[in-house]
N, C-alpha and C positions, 0 to 999 in steps of 0.2 A: 297889445291890449290884452288884459287878463280875461279869461272866460267868465270869472265871477262878475266882472263889470257888465258884461253883455247880459248875462242871466239876471243880474240885479235890475238893470234897466228894463228888461222885458217884464219882470215881475212887478215893478213899479207901475208900468203902463197898464198892465192887466188889472192890477189892484185899483187903479184910478177909474177904469171903466166899470169894474164891478161895484165900486163904491157909488158911482154916479147912477148906475142902474138901480141899486138899492134905494137911493134917495128918491128917484123918480117914481118907483113903484111903491115906496113906503115900506119896503122890506128891510127891517132893522138888522136882521141876521146877515143878509147879503151885503148890506152897507158895512157892517162890522168886519165881515170876512175880507172885503175889499181894502178897508183901512189896514188890517193886519198884513195882508199880502203886500200892500204898498210899503209898509214899514219894513217888512222883511227884505223886500227888494232894495230898499235904500241902504240897509245894513250890508247886504251882500255886495252892492255896488261900491260901497266905501271900502270893504275888505279888498276888492279887486284893485281899487285905486292905490291902497297901501302896498299891495303886492307889486304893482307896477313901479311905485316910487322906490321900493327897496331894490328891485331888479335893475332900475335905471341908474342907481348910484354906484 
């Protein structure tokens, strides 16, 4: 498993938590930061998946 997959999953989870906190508190900035972190994590995870796929072939 590629380390980008792990870091991406971690960032996605942290972004989801941050987004939820922003929604609950009404803090639009925190909510937006969470969405951005979650999206970045998703991209990083996909990069790791692609690296794994190439390595496994």
